[in-house]
BADREN-25628 format. One record per residue (C-alpha): residue in one letter; x, y, z. Coordinates in nm, 3 decimals, padded with zeros to 5 digits. Layout:
N
rest_px_py_pz
A_X_Y_Z
...
This chain:
488
rest_px_py_pz
M_00.000_00.000_00.000
W_00.136_00.340_-00.095
V_00.166_00.597_00.180
C_00.129_00.940_00.022
R_00.228_01.278_00.155
F_00.215_01.621_-00.001
R_00.489_01.878_-00.007
R_00.539_02.206_-00.189
C_00.668_02.058_-00.514
G_00.404_01.787_-00.543
L_00.310_01.438_-00.435
V_00.570_01.237_-00.245
M_00.529_00.860_-00.223
N_00.676_00.632_00.037
Y_00.893_00.387_-00.154
T_01.007_00.189_00.150
M_00.927_-00.144_-00.012
L_01.098_-00.052_-00.338
T_01.399_-00.259_-00.250
D_01.566_-00.577_-00.363
F_01.426_-00.871_-00.169
Y_01.770_-00.973_-00.048
E_01.799_-00.644_00.139
I_01.507_-00.762_00.354
T_01.637_-01.115_00.398
M_01.979_-00.980_00.500
A_01.815_-00.737_00.743
N_01.625_-01.022_00.904
G_01.945_-01.226_00.912
Y_02.147_-00.949_01.074
L_01.885_-00.920_01.348
K_01.873_-01.297_01.411
C_02.254_-01.310_01.425
G_02.267_-01.030_01.681
M_02.435_-00.794_01.432
G_02.148_-00.553_01.363
D_02.302_-00.270_01.566
R_02.655_-00.310_01.432
I_02.768_00.018_01.275
A_02.857_-00.013_00.909
Y_02.982_00.224_00.641
F_02.870_00.197_00.277
D_02.993_00.400_-00.020
M_02.814_00.459_-00.348
Y_03.045_00.523_-00.641
F_03.073_00.441_-01.012
R_03.354_00.275_-01.203
Q_03.318_00.439_-01.545
A_03.124_00.736_-01.676
P_02.860_00.669_-01.945
D_02.968_00.701_-02.309
R_03.330_00.667_-02.193
A_03.312_01.029_-02.088
G_03.571_01.188_-01.864
F_03.325_01.271_-01.588
A_02.960_01.263_-01.482
I_02.725_01.507_-01.307
M_02.577_01.435_-00.965
A_02.197_01.446_-00.949
G_01.909_01.295_-00.753
V_02.002_01.401_-00.399
Q_01.668_01.576_-00.337
Q_01.473_01.262_-00.424
L_01.707_01.054_-00.208
I_01.630_01.288_00.081
E_01.256_01.247_00.025
Y_01.294_00.870_00.025
L_01.498_00.858_00.346
N_01.273_01.111_00.517
N_00.967_00.896_00.452
L_01.096_00.551_00.543
E_00.828_00.360_00.731
F_00.665_00.019_00.708
S_00.286_00.014_00.692
K_00.072_-00.263_00.843
E_00.013_-00.388_00.491
D_00.390_-00.406_00.429
I_00.443_-00.610_00.744
E_00.153_-00.842_00.667
Y_00.295_-00.899_00.321
L_00.633_-00.993_00.470
R_00.469_-01.217_00.726
S_00.289_-01.400_00.444
K_00.629_-01.498_00.296
N_00.692_-01.724_00.600
M_01.060_-01.626_00.598
F_01.090_-01.357_00.863
C_01.092_-01.387_01.241
E_00.838_-01.196_01.451
E_01.116_-01.005_01.624
F_01.214_-00.864_01.286
L_00.856_-00.777_01.193
D_00.813_-00.602_01.530
Y_01.131_-00.407_01.458
L_00.989_-00.291_01.126
S_00.662_-00.180_01.286
T_00.849_00.084_01.490
F_01.122_00.146_01.234
K_01.304_00.479_01.259
F_01.585_00.580_01.026
E_01.898_00.649_01.234
C_02.185_00.669_00.984
D_02.431_00.944_00.899
V_02.441_01.028_00.528
W_02.687_01.237_00.331
A_02.653_01.318_-00.038
V_02.815_01.524_-00.311
P_02.578_01.815_-00.390
E_02.373_01.797_-00.708
G_02.533_01.960_-01.009
T_02.889_01.871_-00.904
P_03.117_01.708_-01.164
I_03.201_01.360_-01.030
F_03.459_01.102_-01.130
P_03.499_00.723_-01.118
N_03.586_00.544_-00.793
E_03.515_00.831_-00.555
P_03.233_00.804_-00.300
I_02.941_01.024_-00.402
V_02.711_00.900_-00.124
T_02.825_00.756_00.210
V_02.589_00.597_00.461
R_02.692_00.519_00.819
G_02.462_00.353_01.069
P_02.320_00.025_01.198
I_02.399_-00.231_00.930
I_02.038_-00.346_00.917
Q_01.942_00.006_00.796
A_02.250_00.107_00.598
Q_02.222_-00.214_00.397
F_01.847_-00.185_00.346
V_01.856_00.151_00.163
E_02.101_00.029_-00.105
T_01.847_-00.018_-00.383
M_01.693_00.327_-00.364
V_02.025_00.505_-00.313
L_02.143_00.348_-00.638
L_01.816_00.382_-00.828
T_01.771_00.749_-00.745
V_02.125_00.872_-00.799
N_02.204_00.641_-01.092
H_01.905_00.753_-01.298
Q_01.929_01.127_-01.252
S_02.309_01.136_-01.276
L_02.283_00.944_-01.603
I_02.037_01.190_-01.758
A_02.213_01.499_-01.623
T_02.539_01.373_-01.772
K_02.386_01.291_-02.111
S_02.207_01.626_-02.119
H_02.529_01.813_-02.057
R_02.694_01.634_-02.349
I_02.407_01.734_-02.578
V_02.400_02.092_-02.450
S_02.778_02.116_-02.495
A_02.746_01.998_-02.855
A_02.487_02.268_-02.919
N_02.756_02.526_-02.837
G_02.531_02.786_-02.676
I_02.218_02.716_-02.882
P_01.930_02.635_-02.641
V_01.827_02.270_-02.608
M_01.476_02.163_-02.504
E_01.403_01.821_-02.357
F_01.127_01.659_-02.564
G_01.144_01.298_-02.443
S_00.849_01.229_-02.213
R_00.665_00.996_-02.450
R_00.974_00.781_-02.499
A_01.093_00.778_-02.137
Q_01.119_00.455_-01.939
G_00.799_00.509_-01.740
Y_00.647_00.819_-01.588
D_00.915_00.858_-01.320
G_01.171_00.847_-01.601
A_00.991_01.135_-01.771
I_00.936_01.346_-01.460
Y_01.271_01.306_-01.290
G_01.452_01.280_-01.622
A_01.333_01.631_-01.708
R_01.456_01.752_-01.370
A_01.797_01.593_-01.424
A_01.815_01.726_-01.779
Y_01.764_02.078_-01.647
I_02.056_02.029_-01.407
G_02.256_01.913_-01.709
G_02.183_02.240_-01.891
V_01.868_02.215_-02.103
A_01.658_02.530_-02.131
G_01.323_02.362_-02.067
T_01.108_02.056_-02.112
A_00.795_01.938_-02.287
C_00.697_01.757_-01.964
T_00.433_01.980_-01.805
I_00.430_01.813_-01.464
S_00.804_01.872_-01.426
D_00.735_02.244_-01.455
Q_00.454_02.215_-01.202
M_00.663_02.013_-00.955
F_01.012_02.152_-00.997
G_00.993_02.468_-01.205
V_01.160_02.326_-01.517
P_01.019_02.565_-01.783
A_00.752_02.391_-01.991
L_00.789_02.459_-02.362
G_00.610_02.338_-02.673
T_00.444_02.424_-03.001
M_00.216_02.199_-03.203
A_00.200_01.847_-03.343
H_00.142_01.737_-03.700
S_-00.211_01.641_-03.595
W_-00.290_02.011_-03.542
V_-00.194_02.086_-03.901
Q_-00.382_01.782_-04.033
S_-00.697_01.875_-03.840
F_-00.759_02.185_-04.053
D_-00.865_02.205_-04.416
S_-00.525_02.342_-04.510
E_-00.182_02.405_-04.365
Y_-00.241_02.778_-04.404
D_-00.564_02.756_-04.200
A_-00.388_02.559_-03.928
F_-00.105_02.813_-03.904
T_-00.348_03.106_-03.903
A_-00.555_02.956_-03.623
Y_-00.247_02.886_-03.412
A_-00.102_03.233_-03.466
K_-00.430_03.390_-03.356
C_-00.440_03.169_-03.044
Y_-00.076_03.224_-02.946
P_00.056_03.537_-03.118
E_00.324_03.590_-02.853
N_00.446_03.228_-02.877
C_00.401_03.141_-03.240
T_00.626_02.861_-03.361
L_00.483_02.672_-03.657
L_00.561_02.313_-03.750
V_00.644_02.328_-04.120
D_00.721_01.970_-04.222
T_00.374_01.809_-04.223
Y_00.358_01.822_-04.603
N_00.659_01.990_-04.765
V_00.898_02.216_-04.575
L_01.018_02.438_-04.858
K_00.724_02.427_-05.099
S_00.440_02.485_-04.853
G_00.549_02.489_-04.487
V_00.785_02.785_-04.485
P_00.586_02.990_-04.743
N_00.264_02.943_-04.543
A_00.443_03.034_-04.221
I_00.576_03.356_-04.378
R_00.230_03.442_-04.507
V_00.078_03.395_-04.161
F_00.356_03.594_-03.993
N_00.279_03.878_-04.234
E_-00.099_03.861_-04.200
V_-00.139_03.790_-03.827
L_00.177_03.890_-03.639
K_00.304_04.188_-03.837
P_-00.013_04.398_-03.783
L_00.027_04.335_-03.409
G_00.387_04.453_-03.415
I_00.509_04.108_-03.310
K_00.849_04.005_-03.444
K_00.925_03.711_-03.215
C_00.816_03.389_-03.387
G_00.960_03.078_-03.543
I_00.932_02.755_-03.733
R_01.011_02.397_-03.635
I_01.147_02.127_-03.865
D_01.100_01.771_-03.741
S_01.216_01.558_-04.035
G_01.434_01.548_-04.343
D_01.787_01.672_-04.397
I_01.808_01.923_-04.113
T_02.120_02.095_-04.243
Y_01.988_02.149_-04.595
L_01.635_02.245_-04.490
S_01.746_02.487_-04.219
K_01.981_02.667_-04.458
K_01.712_02.703_-04.722
A_01.449_02.805_-04.468
R_01.680_03.069_-04.323
V_01.726_03.227_-04.664
M_01.350_03.228_-04.728
L_01.270_03.384_-04.391
D_01.540_03.649_-04.425
E_01.436_03.744_-04.779
A_01.080_03.786_-04.653
G_01.199_04.027_-04.383
W_01.168_03.777_-04.097
E_01.529_03.773_-03.978
S_01.386_03.765_-03.627
A_01.210_03.432_-03.684
G_01.390_03.142_-03.516
I_01.438_02.792_-03.651
C_01.388_02.502_-03.409
V_01.478_02.148_-03.515
S_01.407_01.805_-03.370
N_01.405_01.442_-03.497
S_01.613_01.182_-03.305
L_01.901_01.414_-03.226
D_02.199_01.348_-03.001
E_02.532_01.517_-02.931
Y_02.704_01.371_-03.236
I_02.430_01.463_-03.484
I_02.407_01.812_-03.338
R_02.782_01.858_-03.359
D_02.787_01.739_-03.720
I_02.501_01.950_-03.852
L_02.641_02.262_-03.689
Q_02.981_02.191_-03.845
Q_02.797_02.162_-04.179
G_02.659_02.514_-04.136
A_02.300_02.437_-04.031
K_02.104_02.751_-03.940
I_01.944_02.665_-03.608
D_01.824_02.873_-03.312
S_01.711_02.591_-03.081
F_01.703_02.213_-03.058
G_01.436_01.976_-02.932
V_01.594_01.649_-02.818
G_01.381_01.354_-02.712
E_01.442_00.982_-02.684
R_01.820_00.985_-02.708
L_01.839_01.227_-02.417
I_01.566_01.105_-02.181
T_01.679_00.741_-02.209
S_02.049_00.813_-02.263
K_02.009_00.578_-02.555
S_02.379_00.544_-02.638
E_02.452_00.405_-02.290
P_02.136_00.376_-02.080
V_02.297_00.251_-01.757
F_02.484_00.451_-01.495
G_02.691_00.185_-01.322
G_02.684_00.311_-00.965
V_02.753_00.048_-00.697
Y_02.703_00.041_-00.320
K_02.974_-00.133_-00.121
L_03.053_-00.201_00.243
V_03.381_-00.024_00.327
A_03.404_-00.042_00.708
T_03.239_-00.150_01.030
E_03.282_-00.036_01.389
E_03.381_-00.253_01.684
N_03.405_-00.094_02.029
G_03.430_00.248_01.865
E_03.715_00.145_01.635
I_03.664_00.169_01.258
I_03.755_-00.161_01.090
P_03.827_-00.129_00.715
K_03.661_-00.379_00.480
I_03.759_-00.458_00.123
K_03.606_-00.645_-00.170
I_03.874_-00.819_-00.378
S_03.834_-00.933_-00.735
E_04.051_-01.066_-01.017
N_03.908_-00.770_-01.207
V_04.120_-00.488_-01.068
Q_03.844_-00.231_-01.135
K_03.618_-00.414_-00.890
I_03.855_-00.399_-00.594
T_03.704_-00.151_-00.351
N_03.869_00.133_-00.161
P_03.816_00.055_00.208
Y_03.756_00.267_00.519
F_03.558_00.575_00.614
K_03.673_00.838_00.365
K_03.651_01.196_00.248
V_03.669_01.323_-00.111
I_03.878_01.637_-00.144
R_03.903_01.836_-00.467
L_04.222_02.033_-00.519
Y_04.188_02.361_-00.711
S_04.469_02.573_-00.845
K_04.472_02.910_-00.671
E_04.632_03.053_-00.983
S_04.381_02.939_-01.248
G_04.089_02.832_-01.028
M_04.069_02.505_-01.221
A_04.035_02.159_-01.065
I_04.368_01.974_-01.043
A_04.274_01.638_-00.895
D_04.052_01.463_-00.640
V_04.206_01.286_-00.343
L_04.039_01.020_-00.129
T_04.161_01.047_00.230
T_04.064_00.886_00.557
Y_03.790_01.072_00.741
D_04.036_01.225_00.991
E_04.302_01.351_00.751
V_04.360_01.718_00.681
I_04.540_01.842_00.371
D_04.752_02.141_00.465
E_04.715_02.402_00.187
S_05.025_02.587_00.307
K_05.253_02.297_00.216
P_05.328_02.108_-00.107
Y_05.114_01.796_-00.140
E_05.215_01.486_-00.334
I_04.951_01.300_-00.533
F_05.008_00.967_-00.704
D_04.829_00.716_-00.923
P_04.691_00.445_-00.690
Q_04.754_00.173_-00.952
N_05.080_00.299_-01.099
T_05.231_00.443_-00.785
W_05.550_00.567_-00.954
K_05.340_00.830_-01.133
R_05.359_01.117_-00.885
K_05.311_01.492_-00.886
T_05.368_01.757_-00.622
V_05.093_02.018_-00.603
T_05.150_02.369_-00.468
N_04.947_02.688_-00.440
F_04.617_02.500_-00.419
K_04.287_02.509_-00.235
A_04.143_02.187_-00.086
V_03.763_02.151_-00.080
E_03.570_01.860_00.069
L_03.305_01.747_-00.180
Q_03.062_01.552_00.034
V_02.833_01.743_00.269
P_02.627_01.610_00.562
I_02.269_01.525_00.462
F_02.140_01.328_00.763
K_02.278_01.307_01.117
S_02.143_01.017_01.323
G_01.848_01.002_01.088
K_01.768_01.374_01.115
L_01.782_01.589_00.803
V_02.053_01.856_00.840
Y_02.075_01.976_00.479
N_01.882_02.256_00.312
S_01.828_02.156_-00.049
P_01.887_02.435_-00.301
E_01.616_02.530_-00.547
L_01.650_02.361_-00.885
Q_01.752_02.685_-01.057
E_02.033_02.724_-00.802
I_02.149_02.368_-00.872
K_02.152_02.436_-01.246
E_02.358_02.752_-01.200
Y_02.594_02.576_-00.958
A_02.643_02.296_-01.212
E_02.734_02.545_-01.483
K_02.989_02.718_-01.258
S_03.136_02.390_-01.133
L_03.174_02.249_-01.484
A_03.357_02.564_-01.592
L_03.632_02.467_-01.344
I_03.698_02.136_-01.520
W_03.952_02.152_-01.804
D_03.810_02.117_-02.156
E_04.045_01.825_-02.220
V_03.854_01.624_-01.956
K_03.523_01.720_-02.118
R_03.607_01.597_-02.469
F_03.351_01.360_-02.622
E_03.616_01.119_-02.747
N_03.934_01.011_-02.570
P_03.897_01.258_-02.282
Q_04.196_01.329_-02.064
T_04.182_01.113_-01.749
Y_04.117_01.322_-01.441
F_04.323_01.221_-01.138
V_04.136_01.048_-00.855
D_04.411_00.950_-00.612
L_04.438_00.800_-00.266
S_04.623_00.965_00.020
Q_04.928_00.773_00.134
K_04.750_00.672_00.455
L_04.447_00.537_00.269
W_04.666_00.361_00.012
D_04.857_00.191_00.295
I_04.531_00.065_00.449
R_04.419_-00.073_00.113
Y_04.755_-00.234_00.040
E_04.769_-00.398_00.382
L_04.422_-00.550_00.334
L_04.516_-00.678_-00.012
K_04.834_-00.831_00.123
R_04.658_-00.988_00.421
N_04.384_-01.140_00.208
N_04.631_-01.275_-00.049
K_04.804_-01.512_00.195
C-alpha cells in the first residue's frame, strides 16, 4: 500500500518497499545473528562514466532525501512480509516501529564527479544502511545518467538552447518526470513535460503536433488559427507536407498577416524531419528574404550530441534544438553503473576497514571511512585532482602535497598553491535531516559554474583526458595492507 504525503513541489510517495528482496532477507538475518546494531559504512560510487566520458554530473540528492525522510513500514507491508513465512516476529516487530537512524553524506547535485570516488556515504546500523542500497542506487544512478547525457548534448549545441522533448519515450512516468529535472541540471533550457514544470519549475515549452496541421482544411488555415491563439508564442511546425514548398511559405504568409499587424516580431518555425542541415539553410534564406530575420528555426528528430555537432559543423542555421528519446533514455549508454559497497564496520568504537577483492582490478574496492577532497589551483581556479583520504586527515594548503596514481604508484606529482575543498556534505545526522536543499535553478547555476572549473580536455567527447582520482598515502597503505593480508 502506498503511503502518500504532499509537499510544496508535489506528491511524495513512500517507496520503503521498493527494495531488492535480499535487502530484507539480509536485514532479518542481521537481526537474528545479533548484528542488527553493528555500525557499518557503505559508499556509493561508479567505475566508469557513461559514453566513456571523462566525468559525470551528480543528481538525484533531493529525491534521495525524500525517500529517506519517509521511510516507514505500513501494516500492509508487514503483513505482506509475514505471508512470505521467511521472517521472524522479532524482525517484523522491529519494522513496525522502524526509525531511520543513519548518517548520510553526499556530493551536492550539479557537481562534476569522477569514477571510484564516494558520491554518497551511509553510516549507521547495518540493518538500515544495507536496506537503503536499492533506492540510493536507483535514485542517484538515474538522474546522474540523464544529467550527464544532457550536458553532453548541451555542450554539442555550443550555446544554442536545447529543449528536452522525451516524455513519451521515457522509461515510465518517473523516467519522464525526474529525467526532465535531471536534464535541467545538465543544462537544457526547458522541457515538454508539463508536470516537471509544475513540480520543480523546469520551464515547460512546446508548439504543435502534425495532428494540429492535419486537423484543418489546409496548412495555411492551421497556421493562421495557431497564430491567432498564441501570437506571442508562435512557432509553426512546417514539415507536415513539404517544408520548402508549402510549410515555410505558409508560415511567412501567416507571420505577415497575423503577427506583423500586431507589431510582433518574435516567432519561429520547427522542422521535425528530413535533412536538417539542408532544410534549415534554405528556410533561413527564405525567412530572411521575406523580412523575418527575427524568426527562429527550431529542429528536432532523433538528435543526439554527435548529430548536433555534425550538422552545426555543416553550417545548419538553427536557433534551438528539441531532443527527445536519445536524451531522456540516454540511448547510447542507458545505464549509470553506480555500486554500493561495504567499506568499514565499527567494533568498540574502532573503525575496521573492509575490502572487496576481485581478479578484475576495477572491482577492488577502496576501504575505510573516507573523504573526497578536490584540489583547485589558486592561480587558475581550475580543478587539479581529487584525493580520497581517511575521514580524519587534513590536507595542509600551506605545504606542497604529493599526489600519485593508486595503480601505478610511480606516477607522482607535487601540487602547490592550491585550495582543498571537501566534496561531500552532511545530509542526515542520526536520521535527522541537516541539509537545506537548493532550489533547482540554483542547482543548475551551480552545475554550470562547477563544470567551468573542469579543463576542456577532460570534457572531450572522445578520448577525454583522465582526471586524477588519487588515494592519500595513509588510505593507500590501508588498502595495500588489506590486499596483502587477504592474499596469503
